[in-house]
Backbone as XML, in Angstrom:
<?xml version="1.0"?>
<chain id="A" units="angstrom">
  <residue number="1" name="MET">
    <atom name="N" x="0.958" y="-1.390" z="-0.312"/>
    <atom name="CA" x="-0.021" y="0.089" z="0.024"/>
    <atom name="C" x="0.605" y="1.329" z="0.021"/>
  </residue>
  <residue number="2" name="LEU">
    <atom name="N" x="0.475" y="2.061" z="-0.613"/>
    <atom name="CA" x="1.431" y="3.151" z="-0.784"/>
    <atom name="C" x="0.829" y="4.314" z="-0.084"/>
  </residue>
  <residue number="3" name="PRO">
    <atom name="N" x="1.466" y="5.247" z="0.547"/>
    <atom name="CA" x="1.296" y="6.169" z="1.240"/>
    <atom name="C" x="0.274" y="7.345" z="0.292"/>
  </residue>
  <residue number="4" name="ALA">
    <atom name="N" x="-0.433" y="8.019" z="0.974"/>
    <atom name="CA" x="-1.681" y="9.113" z="0.113"/>
    <atom name="C" x="-0.616" y="10.260" z="-0.746"/>
  </residue>
  <residue number="5" name="PRO">
    <atom name="N" x="-0.728" y="11.235" z="-1.446"/>
    <atom name="CA" x="0.524" y="11.985" z="-2.253"/>
    <atom name="C" x="0.586" y="12.794" z="-0.818"/>
  </residue>
  <residue number="6" name="ASN">
    <atom name="N" x="-0.089" y="13.089" z="-0.030"/>
    <atom name="CA" x="0.259" y="14.554" z="0.774"/>
    <atom name="C" x="1.012" y="13.910" z="1.968"/>
  </residue>
  <residue number="7" name="MET">
    <atom name="N" x="0.960" y="12.697" z="2.102"/>
    <atom name="CA" x="1.528" y="12.274" z="3.574"/>
    <atom name="C" x="3.286" y="11.839" z="3.638"/>
  </residue>
  <residue number="8" name="THR">
    <atom name="N" x="3.772" y="12.186" z="4.136"/>
    <atom name="CA" x="5.002" y="11.957" z="4.503"/>
    <atom name="C" x="5.836" y="10.928" z="5.113"/>
  </residue>
  <residue number="9" name="ARG">
    <atom name="N" x="6.480" y="10.062" z="4.956"/>
    <atom name="CA" x="7.093" y="9.232" z="5.823"/>
    <atom name="C" x="8.217" y="9.615" z="6.677"/>
  </residue>
  <residue number="10" name="GLU">
    <atom name="N" x="7.920" y="9.486" z="7.798"/>
    <atom name="CA" x="8.768" y="10.227" z="8.823"/>
    <atom name="C" x="9.092" y="8.990" z="10.090"/>
  </residue>
  <residue number="11" name="ALA">
    <atom name="N" x="10.453" y="9.312" z="10.723"/>
    <atom name="CA" x="10.948" y="8.496" z="11.796"/>
    <atom name="C" x="11.704" y="9.306" z="12.962"/>
  </residue>
  <residue number="12" name="MET">
    <atom name="N" x="11.602" y="9.371" z="14.384"/>
    <atom name="CA" x="11.944" y="9.985" z="14.912"/>
    <atom name="C" x="13.326" y="9.491" z="14.924"/>
  </residue>
  <residue number="13" name="LEU">
    <atom name="N" x="14.634" y="9.958" z="14.650"/>
    <atom name="CA" x="16.159" y="9.668" z="14.796"/>
    <atom name="C" x="16.773" y="9.762" z="15.978"/>
  </residue>
  <residue number="14" name="SER">
    <atom name="N" x="16.468" y="10.917" z="16.870"/>
    <atom name="CA" x="17.100" y="10.935" z="18.368"/>
    <atom name="C" x="16.118" y="11.449" z="19.391"/>
  </residue>
  <residue number="15" name="PRO">
    <atom name="N" x="16.414" y="11.475" z="20.466"/>
    <atom name="CA" x="15.469" y="11.734" z="21.658"/>
    <atom name="C" x="14.932" y="12.987" z="21.549"/>
  </residue>
  <residue number="16" name="LEU">
    <atom name="N" x="13.803" y="13.661" z="21.999"/>
    <atom name="CA" x="13.421" y="14.426" z="21.958"/>
    <atom name="C" x="14.153" y="15.205" z="22.903"/>
  </residue>
  <residue number="17" name="VAL">
    <atom name="N" x="14.533" y="16.390" z="22.736"/>
    <atom name="CA" x="14.906" y="16.964" z="23.238"/>
    <atom name="C" x="14.344" y="18.801" z="23.735"/>
  </residue>
  <residue number="18" name="MET">
    <atom name="N" x="13.970" y="18.978" z="24.978"/>
    <atom name="CA" x="13.429" y="20.200" z="25.664"/>
    <atom name="C" x="14.556" y="21.464" z="25.773"/>
  </residue>
  <residue number="19" name="CYS">
    <atom name="N" x="14.570" y="22.263" z="25.618"/>
    <atom name="CA" x="15.258" y="23.706" z="25.848"/>
    <atom name="C" x="14.684" y="24.668" z="26.287"/>
  </residue>
  <residue number="20" name="GLY">
    <atom name="N" x="15.426" y="25.204" z="27.446"/>
    <atom name="CA" x="14.315" y="26.349" z="28.079"/>
    <atom name="C" x="15.527" y="26.913" z="29.031"/>
  </residue>
  <residue number="21" name="PRO">
    <atom name="N" x="15.121" y="28.359" z="29.367"/>
    <atom name="CA" x="13.263" y="28.499" z="29.263"/>
    <atom name="C" x="12.934" y="29.381" z="28.175"/>
  </residue>
  <residue number="22" name="GLN">
    <atom name="N" x="11.575" y="28.928" z="28.277"/>
    <atom name="CA" x="11.187" y="29.415" z="26.700"/>
    <atom name="C" x="11.691" y="30.926" z="26.579"/>
  </residue>
  <residue number="23" name="GLY">
    <atom name="N" x="11.666" y="31.682" z="25.629"/>
    <atom name="CA" x="11.890" y="33.297" z="25.887"/>
    <atom name="C" x="13.624" y="33.839" z="26.274"/>
  </residue>
  <residue number="24" name="LEU">
    <atom name="N" x="14.143" y="33.067" z="26.638"/>
    <atom name="CA" x="15.419" y="32.841" z="26.594"/>
    <atom name="C" x="16.473" y="32.881" z="25.218"/>
  </residue>
  <residue number="25" name="VAL">
    <atom name="N" x="17.122" y="34.604" z="25.536"/>
    <atom name="CA" x="18.002" y="35.206" z="24.156"/>
    <atom name="C" x="19.299" y="34.884" z="24.712"/>
  </residue>
  <residue number="26" name="PHE">
    <atom name="N" x="20.011" y="34.333" z="23.811"/>
    <atom name="CA" x="21.552" y="34.592" z="24.021"/>
    <atom name="C" x="22.193" y="35.447" z="23.452"/>
  </residue>
  <residue number="27" name="LEU">
    <atom name="N" x="23.673" y="36.114" z="24.670"/>
    <atom name="CA" x="23.700" y="37.385" z="23.555"/>
    <atom name="C" x="25.085" y="37.320" z="22.196"/>
  </residue>
  <residue number="28" name="ARG">
    <atom name="N" x="25.412" y="35.681" z="22.410"/>
    <atom name="CA" x="25.785" y="34.963" z="21.111"/>
    <atom name="C" x="25.602" y="33.477" z="20.681"/>
  </residue>
  <residue number="29" name="PRO">
    <atom name="N" x="25.144" y="33.416" z="19.596"/>
    <atom name="CA" x="24.642" y="31.911" z="19.612"/>
    <atom name="C" x="25.784" y="30.635" z="20.128"/>
  </residue>
  <residue number="30" name="VAL">
    <atom name="N" x="24.835" y="29.684" z="20.450"/>
    <atom name="CA" x="25.431" y="28.748" z="21.207"/>
    <atom name="C" x="24.972" y="27.349" z="20.330"/>
  </residue>
  <residue number="31" name="THR">
    <atom name="N" x="25.950" y="26.504" z="20.339"/>
    <atom name="CA" x="26.079" y="25.096" z="19.755"/>
    <atom name="C" x="24.804" y="24.304" z="20.424"/>
  </residue>
  <residue number="32" name="LEU">
    <atom name="N" x="24.385" y="23.683" z="19.678"/>
    <atom name="CA" x="23.093" y="22.170" z="20.343"/>
    <atom name="C" x="23.773" y="21.002" z="19.551"/>
  </residue>
  <residue number="33" name="ARG">
    <atom name="N" x="24.138" y="20.150" z="20.514"/>
    <atom name="CA" x="24.644" y="19.230" z="19.745"/>
    <atom name="C" x="23.997" y="17.711" z="20.160"/>
  </residue>
  <residue number="34" name="LEU">
    <atom name="N" x="23.170" y="17.306" z="19.063"/>
    <atom name="CA" x="21.752" y="16.274" z="19.567"/>
    <atom name="C" x="22.468" y="15.196" z="18.506"/>
  </residue>
  <residue number="35" name="PRO">
    <atom name="N" x="22.479" y="14.115" z="19.378"/>
    <atom name="CA" x="22.494" y="12.709" z="18.700"/>
    <atom name="C" x="21.842" y="12.318" z="18.191"/>
  </residue>
  <residue number="36" name="HIS">
    <atom name="N" x="22.016" y="11.544" z="16.557"/>
    <atom name="CA" x="20.656" y="10.711" z="15.740"/>
    <atom name="C" x="21.676" y="9.338" z="15.285"/>
  </residue>
  <residue number="37" name="CYS">
    <atom name="N" x="20.352" y="8.693" z="14.640"/>
    <atom name="CA" x="20.438" y="7.519" z="14.272"/>
    <atom name="C" x="20.741" y="7.504" z="13.165"/>
  </residue>
  <residue number="38" name="ALA">
    <atom name="N" x="21.100" y="8.518" z="12.370"/>
    <atom name="CA" x="20.298" y="7.962" z="10.919"/>
    <atom name="C" x="20.801" y="7.330" z="9.749"/>
  </residue>
  <residue number="39" name="ASN">
    <atom name="N" x="22.398" y="7.248" z="10.617"/>
    <atom name="CA" x="23.718" y="6.394" z="9.761"/>
    <atom name="C" x="23.049" y="4.787" z="9.629"/>
  </residue>
  <residue number="40" name="ALA">
    <atom name="N" x="22.172" y="4.151" z="10.782"/>
    <atom name="CA" x="21.539" y="2.875" z="10.941"/>
    <atom name="C" x="20.940" y="2.928" z="9.339"/>
  </residue>
  <residue number="41" name="VAL">
    <atom name="N" x="19.931" y="3.620" z="8.865"/>
    <atom name="CA" x="19.745" y="3.879" z="7.189"/>
    <atom name="C" x="20.361" y="5.088" z="6.666"/>
  </residue>
  <residue number="42" name="PRO">
    <atom name="N" x="21.375" y="4.618" z="5.921"/>
    <atom name="CA" x="22.163" y="5.734" z="5.174"/>
    <atom name="C" x="21.070" y="6.440" z="4.119"/>
  </residue>
  <residue number="43" name="SER">
    <atom name="N" x="20.097" y="5.905" z="3.416"/>
    <atom name="CA" x="19.212" y="6.537" z="2.628"/>
    <atom name="C" x="18.058" y="7.673" z="3.205"/>
  </residue>
  <residue number="44" name="LEU">
    <atom name="N" x="18.351" y="7.431" z="4.643"/>
    <atom name="CA" x="17.548" y="8.422" z="5.314"/>
    <atom name="C" x="18.211" y="10.170" z="5.584"/>
  </residue>
  <residue number="45" name="GLY">
    <atom name="N" x="17.409" y="11.078" z="5.562"/>
    <atom name="CA" x="18.139" y="12.005" z="5.171"/>
    <atom name="C" x="17.412" y="12.853" z="6.596"/>
  </residue>
  <residue number="46" name="LEU">
    <atom name="N" x="18.372" y="14.161" z="7.083"/>
    <atom name="CA" x="17.952" y="14.480" z="8.523"/>
    <atom name="C" x="17.188" y="15.970" z="8.283"/>
  </residue>
  <residue number="47" name="THR">
    <atom name="N" x="16.103" y="15.758" z="8.868"/>
    <atom name="CA" x="15.591" y="17.282" z="9.574"/>
    <atom name="C" x="15.625" y="17.360" z="10.606"/>
  </residue>
  <residue number="48" name="ILE">
    <atom name="N" x="15.704" y="18.849" z="10.878"/>
    <atom name="CA" x="15.269" y="19.222" z="12.709"/>
    <atom name="C" x="14.202" y="20.049" z="12.661"/>
  </residue>
  <residue number="49" name="LYS">
    <atom name="N" x="13.255" y="19.255" z="13.266"/>
    <atom name="CA" x="11.859" y="20.251" z="13.598"/>
    <atom name="C" x="12.088" y="20.823" z="14.840"/>
  </residue>
  <residue number="50" name="ALA">
    <atom name="N" x="11.375" y="21.897" z="15.617"/>
    <atom name="CA" x="11.149" y="22.552" z="16.100"/>
    <atom name="C" x="9.519" y="23.263" z="16.825"/>
  </residue>
  <residue number="51" name="THR">
    <atom name="N" x="9.243" y="23.358" z="18.052"/>
    <atom name="CA" x="7.737" y="23.530" z="18.410"/>
    <atom name="C" x="8.218" y="24.280" z="19.727"/>
  </residue>
  <residue number="52" name="ASP">
    <atom name="N" x="7.390" y="25.764" z="19.934"/>
    <atom name="CA" x="7.406" y="26.350" z="21.000"/>
    <atom name="C" x="6.081" y="26.075" z="22.080"/>
  </residue>
  <residue number="53" name="THR">
    <atom name="N" x="5.799" y="24.692" z="21.377"/>
    <atom name="CA" x="4.506" y="24.157" z="22.550"/>
    <atom name="C" x="4.946" y="23.594" z="23.419"/>
  </residue>
  <residue number="54" name="GLU">
    <atom name="N" x="4.407" y="23.853" z="24.528"/>
    <atom name="CA" x="4.569" y="22.922" z="26.065"/>
    <atom name="C" x="3.935" y="21.632" z="25.354"/>
  </residue>
  <residue number="55" name="ALA">
    <atom name="N" x="5.130" y="20.604" z="26.303"/>
    <atom name="CA" x="4.635" y="18.933" z="25.899"/>
    <atom name="C" x="3.869" y="18.237" z="25.919"/>
  </residue>
  <residue number="56" name="HIS">
    <atom name="N" x="3.031" y="18.993" z="27.294"/>
    <atom name="CA" x="1.597" y="18.406" z="27.310"/>
    <atom name="C" x="0.709" y="18.746" z="26.405"/>
  </residue>
  <residue number="57" name="LEU">
    <atom name="N" x="0.771" y="19.478" z="25.966"/>
    <atom name="CA" x="-0.581" y="20.290" z="24.885"/>
    <atom name="C" x="0.233" y="19.193" z="22.995"/>
  </residue>
  <residue number="58" name="SER">
    <atom name="N" x="-0.914" y="19.489" z="22.399"/>
    <atom name="CA" x="-1.077" y="19.110" z="21.053"/>
    <atom name="C" x="0.229" y="19.915" z="20.273"/>
  </residue>
  <residue number="59" name="THR">
    <atom name="N" x="0.945" y="19.143" z="19.550"/>
    <atom name="CA" x="2.141" y="20.236" z="18.616"/>
    <atom name="C" x="2.167" y="19.853" z="17.322"/>
  </residue>
  <residue number="60" name="ASP">
    <atom name="N" x="1.772" y="21.333" z="16.500"/>
    <atom name="CA" x="2.805" y="21.394" z="15.376"/>
    <atom name="C" x="4.105" y="21.859" z="15.142"/>
  </residue>
  <residue number="61" name="TRP">
    <atom name="N" x="4.622" y="20.974" z="14.654"/>
    <atom name="CA" x="6.186" y="20.977" z="14.391"/>
    <atom name="C" x="6.390" y="22.059" z="13.148"/>
  </residue>
  <residue number="62" name="ASP">
    <atom name="N" x="7.428" y="22.887" z="13.296"/>
    <atom name="CA" x="8.311" y="23.328" z="12.159"/>
    <atom name="C" x="9.521" y="22.659" z="11.919"/>
  </residue>
  <residue number="63" name="GLN">
    <atom name="N" x="9.713" y="23.140" z="10.541"/>
    <atom name="CA" x="11.159" y="22.135" z="10.081"/>
    <atom name="C" x="11.879" y="23.579" z="10.261"/>
  </residue>
  <residue number="64" name="ILE">
    <atom name="N" x="13.065" y="23.313" z="10.731"/>
    <atom name="CA" x="14.068" y="24.199" z="10.759"/>
    <atom name="C" x="15.188" y="24.207" z="9.789"/>
  </residue>
  <residue number="65" name="HIS">
    <atom name="N" x="15.082" y="25.415" z="9.099"/>
    <atom name="CA" x="16.183" y="25.447" z="7.993"/>
    <atom name="C" x="17.999" y="26.577" z="8.838"/>
  </residue>
  <residue number="66" name="LEU">
    <atom name="N" x="18.530" y="25.453" z="9.266"/>
    <atom name="CA" x="19.787" y="26.269" z="9.933"/>
    <atom name="C" x="20.949" y="25.992" z="9.192"/>
  </residue>
  <residue number="67" name="PRO">
    <atom name="N" x="22.016" y="26.245" z="9.275"/>
    <atom name="CA" x="23.207" y="25.307" z="8.995"/>
    <atom name="C" x="23.484" y="24.775" z="10.198"/>
  </residue>
  <residue number="68" name="ALA">
    <atom name="N" x="23.494" y="23.696" z="9.803"/>
    <atom name="CA" x="23.821" y="21.966" z="10.655"/>
    <atom name="C" x="25.287" y="21.452" z="10.232"/>
  </residue>
  <residue number="69" name="THR">
    <atom name="N" x="26.045" y="21.177" z="11.284"/>
    <atom name="CA" x="27.070" y="20.481" z="10.838"/>
    <atom name="C" x="26.020" y="18.448" z="11.466"/>
  </residue>
  <residue number="70" name="THR">
    <atom name="N" x="26.726" y="17.758" z="10.445"/>
    <atom name="CA" x="26.412" y="16.269" z="10.477"/>
    <atom name="C" x="27.577" y="15.632" z="10.784"/>
  </residue>
  <residue number="71" name="THR">
    <atom name="N" x="27.894" y="14.924" z="12.083"/>
    <atom name="CA" x="28.665" y="13.692" z="11.848"/>
    <atom name="C" x="27.925" y="12.515" z="11.772"/>
  </residue>
  <residue number="72" name="LEU">
    <atom name="N" x="29.153" y="11.202" z="12.030"/>
    <atom name="CA" x="28.187" y="9.749" z="12.119"/>
    <atom name="C" x="26.883" y="9.807" z="13.093"/>
  </residue>
  <residue number="73" name="ASN">
    <atom name="N" x="26.900" y="10.423" z="14.093"/>
    <atom name="CA" x="26.276" y="10.293" z="15.143"/>
    <atom name="C" x="25.455" y="11.295" z="15.664"/>
  </residue>
  <residue number="74" name="THR">
    <atom name="N" x="25.872" y="12.710" z="15.399"/>
    <atom name="CA" x="25.215" y="13.855" z="15.940"/>
    <atom name="C" x="25.259" y="14.539" z="14.699"/>
  </residue>
  <residue number="75" name="VAL">
    <atom name="N" x="24.266" y="16.132" z="15.021"/>
    <atom name="CA" x="23.987" y="17.126" z="14.296"/>
    <atom name="C" x="24.121" y="18.294" z="15.512"/>
  </residue>
  <residue number="76" name="ALA">
    <atom name="N" x="24.941" y="19.115" z="14.960"/>
    <atom name="CA" x="24.921" y="20.426" z="15.528"/>
    <atom name="C" x="24.394" y="21.898" z="14.905"/>
  </residue>
  <residue number="77" name="VAL">
    <atom name="N" x="23.532" y="22.252" z="15.516"/>
    <atom name="CA" x="22.822" y="23.707" z="15.231"/>
    <atom name="C" x="23.091" y="24.241" z="16.398"/>
  </residue>
  <residue number="78" name="LYS">
    <atom name="N" x="23.759" y="26.136" z="15.772"/>
    <atom name="CA" x="23.549" y="27.023" z="16.279"/>
    <atom name="C" x="21.889" y="27.643" z="16.520"/>
  </residue>
  <residue number="79" name="VAL">
    <atom name="N" x="22.065" y="28.115" z="17.550"/>
    <atom name="CA" x="20.393" y="29.056" z="18.108"/>
    <atom name="C" x="20.816" y="30.229" z="18.887"/>
  </residue>
  <residue number="80" name="ASP">
    <atom name="N" x="20.367" y="31.228" z="18.797"/>
    <atom name="CA" x="20.609" y="32.449" z="19.707"/>
    <atom name="C" x="19.454" y="32.780" z="20.519"/>
  </residue>
  <residue number="81" name="HIS">
    <atom name="N" x="18.253" y="31.649" z="20.259"/>
    <atom name="CA" x="17.139" y="31.658" z="21.437"/>
    <atom name="C" x="16.563" y="30.071" z="21.784"/>
  </residue>
  <residue number="82" name="PHE">
    <atom name="N" x="15.690" y="30.451" z="22.888"/>
    <atom name="CA" x="14.847" y="28.962" z="23.287"/>
    <atom name="C" x="13.503" y="29.635" z="23.188"/>
  </residue>
</chain>
């Protein structure tokens, strides 16, 4: 069975990371290094998604287009706020 044309096939390749406190702004960007297991399936691509919704609420995820550095087991992104 094929997925409907508007459906995407996604899998979580890292643990969910919660950063805070919400609204915190840094004077200089900081680097977040996140573990992933995308190397287990080389054909998978990595996408970073984020939300500003509290964990216990229904969430819409936004795809983040940030310069990222990827290694075999981690991806590093610079952020200037939470």
